[in-house]
MIFIDO-78955 format. One record per atom (N, C-alpha, C): x, y, z negated. Coordinates in pm, whole numbers, plus 50000, padded with zeros to 5 digits. Atoms other than C-alpha are relative to their C-alpha. Layout:
XYZ...
***
This chain:
499584990649896433288839950253500175013649935499724986550047434868873050163500165008850122499974991649881434198900750410499585014049965500454986350017433508937750452498595001450054501304998149939430638947350682499614987650079500565011049921428428919950828498885005950083500964993649911426448932051129499404989750095500675008549903423838914651340499964985449961500005013850049423548883451123498694997449927501205004450072420438864850998500404989949895499685008950111420818848850655498704994049949501225006950042418168823150564500334990649885499795008850114417858805650227501055005349905499014996250099420038807949919499565012349923500244988250082420328839049698500925011250045499234988049968421418873949795499915009149879500004992150121422458895549497501115010450005499014989250003424308927849427501084997649897498995003750100426138913149126499634986349946500245013450051426488879548956499275000149866500624999350133425348890748606499575014349972500414987050053423818919548411499155007750102500844991649915422378948548613500224996550147499855004449862421648936548966498624998950066501195002749920419098930549242500244987050075499845012949934418538895649380498824997350091501035005449910416608880549670500184984950001499895014550014415898843949603499284993250116500615007349890415258820949896499084988949954500825011150048413598794849674498535003849989501394995650014410438815249603499725013150073500164987749921410958845149838499665012049912500274989250092411028869149542501165009849997499024989450019412828901749485500005003649852499914997650143414068906649127500995011149968499144989450049415538936348943500364996949854499535003050136417648931648625500565012749938499434988550069418608957148358501424997149955498615001550045421958961648186500224987549917499895011950082421238932247956499674987250077500315011749920420388908848241498554995649991501415003450009416618909348168499275004550127500764996849881414168909048456499035011449967500894988650022412388942848476499045002150117500894998549886410798940248819500074988050092500055011749912409648911749041499035003150114500874998849885408218913149390499494986350042500685012349961405718886049496500104989849887499995009150115404948868149169498574997949953501315003950054401738849949070498875009150047501074991849945399468869349300500225014949990499714985850010401148902749232501045003850105499014995249904402938922649497501265004649928498874995350080405138939049233499624998649853500205001150145405438930748861501145007049931498994992250071407278955048633499924996849852499935003550142408398944848284500915010049929499224990250076409518971648038500734993049886499185005450108412328962947796500495011549913499484989650087414208981647525500885009950076499144991049924416618995947780499275006950114500794994049892413939003448041498565001449950501324998250057410939016547847499015006150098500874994049899409569035248148499974991050124500125009149887408209013748427500265006650134499864992949873407869037848721500065014949972499924985550008408909074148750499945005650141500184993849870407699094549045500225014949983499694985750006409189129249092499525006650127500584993449883407239152349321500645013750019499474986949966408619182949499499345004650129500774996449882405869191949740499025010949962500884988850033404149225849725498725000050081501195000249915401499216049980498954990149950500995009150055399659191049760500354985550020499605013949986401599158549760499334991149896500625009850088400359126749590501084990749948499015008950058402529107449347499604985350011500495013749991400369075949343498715000350080501165000049911397829068249614499504985750018500665012949977395419038849620498785002450087501114998249907392929034849902499384986550031500735012249967390269008549958498825003850088501074996849906388009011050262499064988250024500835011949979386598975650259498994998749887501055002350098383428965250075500384988149913499475010550087385308945149813500025005249857499884996550141385498944549434501475002349967498614996850028388748962249350500075012349911499744988650087390108986849094501235007350048498854992149961392409015149181501105000049895499035000050109394079014848839499374992949881500485007550115393678990648549501095000049894499054999350111395398996548214499434992049884500495008750107395088970247942501044999249889499175001650119396518970747589499214991349903500785010050075395388940047396500434998749854499545001550138397438942347075499235009449908500674991750100395618955146765500945003849886499034996850103398828960446568500135014949974499874986150042399688992646386500925008050091499074992949913402509001046628499405003650135500644997349871400149001146924499075012149986500794988050031399019036746847500175011050103499874990149894399989055047165498864998450100501145001049908397329063147427500294990850117499855008449882396729038947711500275008450123499764990949888396749068647949500215013949944499704986550046398379102247881500265008850121499854990649890398119131948116500365013549941499584986650042400029164348055499875009350120500244990649890398759192548276500485013849957499464987050033400869224148260499575010950095500434990049903399329241448559498575004249977501384995250009395889255448631499014990250062500895009949941394459224248795499354991349894500675009150091392249197648642500934988749958499245011650045393829170448429499454987350064500655011149932391309145648573498925005850090501004995149905389219152048883499364988050068500755010949937386499128449009499135005650110500864996449888384939132649351499184987750034500845011949990382009108349355499125001350123500835000149880380419100149688499004988449999500915011350010378709067549592499025001749886500984999750108376199058349324500614996849864499355003750125378759049549057500205011949907499754989750100379609068848741501385006050019498704993649993382459093348714500994993849903499155005650105383979081948384499114992549902500735008050099382669053848161500984995449892499195004350113384039046347815499174990349918500725010550073382949013947646500854995149883499385007250110383768999547306499214987149982500735012649996382778963047343500434990149892499535009350102384798946247068500895007549903499124994150099386968952646766499245007449892500604993150114386328971246443500355014749995499604986149999387589005246547498815009449989501054990250020385539035646446500385013750056499584987249946387439062946628499145003850120500844994549895385959084146904500234992950134499855004549863385269071047252500585010850088499474988549929385999105747388500305010949899499584989950096387959131347186500725011250074499404988349939388809166547301500455009149887499464992250111391099185947068500845011550053499104988949970392869219447078500465006149868499434994350122395149235246817500525014150024499534986549968395769268946984498845009749986501024989650013393919301446919499735006050137500284995949862392529304647268498534997650028501425001149971389009310247395499764989850110500135010749902388819276947570498764991949971501165008850014385909253447629500494985749981499625013950022386229218447488499414990850104500675008649902383739203547732499085008750083500864992749906382089218548039499384990050096500735008749908379429199348228499095009150082500794991049917377879217548523499524993150126500595004449874375619210348817499695012650079500044987649926375819236449090498994999850114501025000649895373049224849324498665004349942501174993650059369879245149272498724991850012501245007749981367359218549383499984986949923499985012450077368419189849158499095000849879500895000550117366099178648879500494989749898499465010150092368359153848698500365006049865499604996150136369549155148337501485003750002498614995750002372759174648283500824992149899499315007850101373729156347965499014991849921500915008850073372189126847782500764992849890499455007350113372929112347438498994989349963500925011250021371399078047391500634990349902499485009450098371809054847094498904990349960500925010150049370179022546980500334995849856499705003250139371889020246641499325010149908500654991550098370879038546324500785012849972499204988050019373419066146361499365012250064500464987449944373059101946482500395000850146499714999249857372779107446856500915011850032499184988249975374319142246848500205007549869499674992750121376099160146564500895011950036499254987849973377339196046585500465005749866499434995150126379669208346307500885012050029499154988149993381199243246271500575002649862499394999750132383679244245982500665013349963499384987150031385009279946007498995008749927500964992650081383289299045725499855014550043500074986149955384039332745887499525001250144500444999749861382689323146229498705008050012501204991949978380119347846365499124994350110500785006249894378939325946652499234988149945500785011450049376249299346607500684986850030499455013349975377179262846581499424993950127500655005049879374719255246861499255011350065500664989449925373589279547128499364994150124500725004949883370959271847391499435012050074500504989149916370279296247674499314994250121500775005249888367749291547948499435011550083500634990849907366669311148255498974992550084500925008849929364249283948354498585005249992501414996650002360629288948443499164990749914500725009350087359709261048202499445007249878500584994150121357539268547900500964999349882499175002650117360229255647664501485002250032498544999749995363879264247608500584987349941499615012750061364239233947381498744992049972501165008850017361899204247358500404988449911499745010950094361799179247070498794990650002501075009949993359809147247097500324988649903499785010250102359399121846815498794990849995501095009650002357339089946806499744994149861500185005250135357799080946438499525011249908500484990150095356559098246124501165008449946499074990750064358369124145908500295012050090499774986849943359959156446029500444999250146499454998249866360499167146388501265008549992498834991550023362899194746280500115002549851499754997350142364449198345935501105010549989499064989150020366219230345830500335000849852499564999850139368279230745510501085010649982499034989750033370119260845367500474997749857499465003550132372449253645071500735011749935499344988350059373749288845003499185004949881500664995550123372889299044644500605012949948499344987750040374579333144641499045011149963500984989750031371349352144584499595008250120500394992949880371089364744941498604995750045501325003149947367719366145110500164992150131499795008249882368399337445344498694997450073501175001949915366039330845632500074985950059500045013449943364979296145736499915000250152500154998449855363839306146085499875014850030500064986149957364469339846249499615000350147500494999249863362529348346564500055014450047500004987049936363159377746792499254998550133500855001849883360279377047040499715013850057500144986949940360429406847273498974999950111501014998449896357569418447492499875014850029500024985849965357859451747673498625004750041501334996149957354239451347785499095003349883500984996650103351059458847595499574987949918500405011850072350549422947486500744998249869499395002750130351319410847136500754986750005499195012150002354019385347073499434990249898500445010650091353119352346912501204994949921498945005750082355239340846620499964984850005500155014449998353859305346621498814996450088501195006149942351489283346811499814986549934500315012650064349869255346613499014992550088500865008149915348449228646840499824986549931500235012650068346869200046651499095001849880500935000550113345159192346323500395009349887499614991050108346959219146120498915010449972501044989950016344069243346180498714993549950501245005050059340999237345962498955010850016500984989649969338019256346100498945001449892501074999550097335669248145814500325008149876499634992850122337629266845544499835015050024500304985949971335949301145576499365006749881500614994550119335209310945218500235014849983499704985750011336719346045257499435007050122500604992549891335059372545470501025002650111499114997949886336579374245817500914988350030499135011649979338449341445779499284989950090500565010249911337819317346064500484986049966499445012950039339889289545913501335001849933498694999450064343189281245754500964990550072498945008849950346499265345853500644993349880499505007850113347699237845625501534999450005498555001050010351339239345509500344992649871499525007150117353379219545258501195007449943498924992850065355579238345011500544991749885499435007150115357689228544713499014999149885501035000450103354659236044494498824991250038501085008449957352449213144694499335005250125500734996349880349849217444964499415014049986500514986350000348959253545053499355002950135500734996449878346949271945316500275014650033499854986349949347489302945530498695003950066501284996349940344259321445612500175005350142500014995549862343429328545976498765008750020501104990449982341309359146066499655001050148500474998849862339249364946376500415013050066499594987249944340479400846421500955006749904499054992650082342999425946289499875014850032500024985549975343389463546259501285006049943
***
């Protein structure tokens, strides 16, 4: 049948298509599927296939699967997934299984040119915001990598909790292997800022707390500069505006030996280990 407009007609069965070959759209009555073909006649999109509502296949001529162009200044959404039922479902699942050398592009790339967040998580349940797992393979690259190549005073990572009554941990580094849990490296030799800065306005006794259950050092400080400068291993600036005296150290434990009182006024000594061997610092009962 050759005709122009067909109005008010129900067509059941067979195949409805926009062209016989090459680039076309077809509706097949045999499996009730909707198919899209590219210029080479390859299927690039299928509706209702093997449990999928829509299946998109990228080819050499159609390397991009879906393109959504937004033009809404009131906060439009390009992709929206919503699940209100108590079911196991994922909003977005991206899987790249090839380990070949050409598979070197990111599984998810986000370019944010505005002032909003690149990724924003609003968590109302008990689940995690973002989890990154490396469960197989021999890769040694980072699970999370934040890089910048511009001379701009930007923060690489900001983690904040704004509720004043919470008592949880802001950040935790946990490892069961033999590697380092946290490593901080500053490679700019002219940098005037510290590699690690810890500030606290807490009422706690400690700004930083180190706990170790095995032997050897709790803290090790190593300075490798041999320029002849009077380098300092530990510098303390303890300010006290009142009449009290500031304490440089507090030794709690077996370091203090009360029996070593061979010098007049000495109540004991503090045992230290130097490069020359075991030494002692005398402790006096009073000062003037």
